[in-house]
C-alpha positions in Angstrom: -12.3 -114.4 22.4 -16.0 -114.3 22.5 -16.5 -118.0 21.5 -15.3 -119.2 24.9 -17.7 -119.4 27.8 -16.8 -119.3 31.4 -17.3 -122.4 33.5 -18.2 -120.5 36.7 -19.5 -117.1 37.5 -17.1 -116.6 40.4 -14.4 -114.0 40.3 -10.8 -114.8 41.4 -9.9 -114.0 44.9 -7.9 -110.9 45.5 -4.3 -111.0 46.7 -3.4 -110.0 50.3 -0.6 -107.5 51.1 2.1 -110.2 51.2 1.2 -111.5 47.8 1.1 -107.9 46.4 4.6 -107.3 47.8 5.9 -110.4 46.2 4.4 -109.4 42.8 5.9 -105.9 43.1 9.4 -107.3 43.9 9.1 -109.8 41.0 8.1 -107.1 38.6 10.9 -104.8 39.6 13.5 -107.6 39.4 12.1 -108.7 36.0 12.3 -105.1 34.7 15.8 -104.7 36.0 16.9 -107.9 34.3 15.1 -106.9 31.2 17.1 -103.6 31.1 20.3 -105.6 31.0 18.9 -107.7 28.1 18.4 -110.9 30.0 15.5 -112.8 31.6 15.0 -115.3 34.4 12.7 -118.3 33.7 11.7 -118.4 37.3 11.0 -114.7 37.3 8.9 -115.0 34.2 7.0 -117.9 35.8 6.3 -115.8 39.0 5.4 -112.8 36.9 2.9 -114.8 34.9 1.3 -115.9 38.2 0.8 -112.3 39.2 -1.3 -111.5 36.2 -5.0 -111.5 37.0 -7.1 -113.3 34.4 -9.9 -111.4 32.8 -13.4 -112.9 32.7 -14.8 -114.0 29.3 -17.4 -111.8 27.8 
């Protein structure tokens, strides 16, 4: 969406090892639940928090 302009030029902070481990576990659990045809609202919420936003161009 090129019509949006970023408010700041700062980049988001990177995750540390503990946060990376949490995101890996959440993604594995979400994939396992998805293979059974179900989802977890809390798992979806945590999975969305693990996605890194891309800067506007």
